[in-house]
C-alpha positions in Angstrom: -11.2 -51.3 -40.0 -12.2 -49.5 -43.2 -15.9 -48.7 -44.0 -15.9 -51.4 -46.7 -14.3 -54.0 -44.4 -17.0 -53.1 -41.8 -19.8 -53.5 -44.3 -18.6 -56.9 -45.5 -17.8 -58.0 -41.9 -21.3 -57.2 -40.7 -22.9 -58.8 -43.8 -20.9 -62.0 -43.4 -21.8 -62.2 -39.7 -25.5 -61.7 -40.5 -25.3 -64.3 -43.3 -23.6 -66.9 -41.1 -26.0 -66.5 -38.2 -29.2 -66.4 -40.4 -28.4 -69.3 -42.7 -26.0 -71.5 -40.8 -26.9 -70.8 -37.1 -23.2 -70.1 -36.6 -21.9 -70.3 -33.1 -18.4 -69.6 -31.7 -17.0 -71.7 -28.9 -14.5 -69.9 -26.6 -14.8 -66.4 -28.2 -12.9 -65.1 -25.1 -9.7 -66.7 -26.4 -9.6 -64.4 -29.4 -6.6 -62.1 -29.3 -7.8 -58.7 -30.3 -4.6 -56.7 -30.4 -0.9 -57.2 -31.3 0.7 -59.4 -33.9 -1.2 -62.6 -34.4 -1.4 -65.6 -36.8 -4.9 -67.1 -36.8 -4.4 -70.7 -38.1 -7.6 -72.3 -39.4 -8.5 -75.6 -41.1 -9.6 -75.3 -44.6 -12.5 -77.2 -46.2 -14.8 -74.6 -47.7 -14.9 -71.3 -49.6 -16.6 -70.0 -46.4 -13.6 -70.5 -44.1 -12.0 -67.1 -44.6 -15.0 -65.0 -43.8 -16.1 -67.4 -41.0 -12.7 -67.1 -39.4 -12.6 -63.3 -39.9 -15.9 -62.6 -38.2 -14.8 -64.3 -35.0 -12.6 -61.3 -34.3 -13.6 -57.7 -33.8 -10.2 -56.6 -35.2 -9.5 -56.3 -38.9 -7.6 -59.2 -40.2 -5.6 -59.9 -43.4 -5.9 -63.0 -45.5 -3.5 -64.8 -47.9 -5.4 -65.7 -51.0 -4.8 -67.0 -54.5 -4.1 -64.4 -57.2 -7.4 -65.4 -58.9 -9.4 -64.3 -55.8 -7.6 -61.1 -54.7 -4.9 -58.8 -56.0 -3.2 -58.6 -52.6 -1.4 -60.7 -51.5 -0.8 -63.4 -54.1 -0.2 -67.1 -53.6 1.1 -68.7 -56.7 3.4 -71.7 -56.2 6.6 -70.3 -54.6 5.7 -66.6 -54.6 7.9 -65.4 -51.8 6.6 -61.8 -52.3 3.3 -63.0 -50.7 5.1 -64.5 -47.7 7.2 -61.3 -47.3 4.0 -59.2 -47.3 2.4 -61.6 -44.7 5.5 -61.4 -42.5 5.5 -57.6 -42.8 1.9 -57.3 -41.8 2.3 -59.5 -38.8 5.5 -57.6 -37.7 3.5 -54.4 -37.9 1.1 -55.8 -35.2 -1.7 -57.0 -37.4 -3.7 -60.2 -37.3 -3.5 -62.5 -40.4 -5.5 -65.6 -41.2 -3.5 -68.5 -42.6 -4.5 -72.0 -43.6 -1.7 -74.5 -42.6 -3.1 -77.1 -45.1 -2.5 -74.7 -47.9 -5.6 -75.5 -49.9 -9.2 -76.7 -49.3 -9.7 -80.3 -48.3 -11.4 -82.5 -50.9 -13.2 -84.6 -48.4 -13.6 -82.4 -45.3 -10.9 -84.1 -43.3 -7.9 -82.4 -42.0 -4.8 -82.5 -44.2 -1.1 -82.4 -43.3 0.3 -78.9 -42.7 2.6 -77.4 -45.2 5.8 -75.6 -44.0 4.7 -72.1 -45.0 3.0 -71.2 -41.8 6.1 -72.4 -39.9 8.2 -70.0 -41.9 5.9 -67.1 -40.9 6.0 -68.1 -37.3 9.8 -68.3 -37.3 10.2 -65.0 -39.0 7.8 -63.1 -36.8 7.8 -64.9 -33.4 4.0 -64.1 -33.3 1.6 -66.2 -31.3 -0.7 -68.5 -33.2 -4.3 -68.8 -32.4 -5.6 -72.3 -33.6 -9.2 -72.3 -34.9 -11.3 -75.1 -36.2 -14.4 -74.7 -38.3 -17.0 -77.5 -38.2 -19.8 -77.8 -40.7 -18.4 -75.5 -43.4 -17.6 -78.5 -45.6 -21.2 -79.7 -45.3 -22.4 -76.3 -46.2 -20.3 -75.6 -49.2 -17.6 -78.2 -50.1 -15.0 -77.9 -52.8 -16.6 -78.3 -56.3 -20.1 -77.9 -54.9 -22.7 -76.4 -57.2 -25.0 -75.1 -54.5 -25.2 -74.3 -50.7 -26.5 -76.7 -48.1 -27.9 -75.3 -44.9 -26.1 -76.8 -42.0 -25.0 -75.9 -38.5 -21.5 -74.2 -38.5 -19.5 -74.1 -35.3 -16.1 -72.4 -34.9 -13.9 -73.5 -32.0 -11.2 -71.2 -30.9 -8.2 -72.7 -29.1 -5.7 -71.3 -26.7 -2.9 -69.1 -28.2 0.3 -70.9 -28.8 3.5 -69.0 -27.9 6.8 -70.2 -29.3 10.2 -69.9 -27.6 13.3 -68.3 -29.2 14.8 -71.8 -29.2 11.9 -73.2 -31.2 12.1 -70.6 -33.9 15.8 -69.8 -34.1 17.0 -72.5 -36.5 16.0 -71.3 -40.0 15.5 -74.6 -41.9 12.8 -76.4 -43.8 12.7 -79.0 -40.9 12.1 -76.3 -38.3 9.4 -74.7 -40.4 7.7 -78.1 -40.9 7.9 -78.9 -37.2 6.3 -75.5 -36.3 3.5 -76.1 -38.9 2.9 -79.6 -37.6 2.6 -78.3 -34.0 0.0 -75.8 -35.2 -1.9 -78.5 -37.2 -1.9 -80.8 -34.1 -3.5 -78.0 -32.0 -6.2 -77.5 -34.6 -6.9 -81.2 -34.7 -7.2 -81.3 -30.9 -10.1 -78.7 -31.0 -13.5 -80.3 -30.7 -17.1 -79.1 -30.3 -17.8 -78.9 -26.6 
């Protein structure tokens, strides 16, 4: 991790604990080395840093062009997906949101095929993660923060067989994405 990443990592961790009493369920399941896709539900602006502070390793994010310069996510921008695939193949961890965008009502949305494409191209394991309470704290279109308990539940890593990822098609990618979204939906606060 770079010094800047470390500073923001520690500030985000402190902020989450102080203002939202954040707790992590099953932190021992976090994969701290090797290629990894961390798949997280998306209901708040807080989701990226909340997911990132659950790991001691540096992680990459896919974000809209309006938020960050690298990588971009504008419609069908394949350069962003190519960069994500490259980072995962290099042995990095990356956080992706299978739903593609923040939920308008806090409920889980259907998965889009993009994460399935990344899985098929990299063969990397996927770590499902579900964040509870972030929507209550800062929902889409909110004007201010609300103090609420935030809990992050980490699931068991999902490993895919060669057979599952070998047929490059939209249907394959969607099936992989749906499997990941189902694993996220199954996560509950213990």
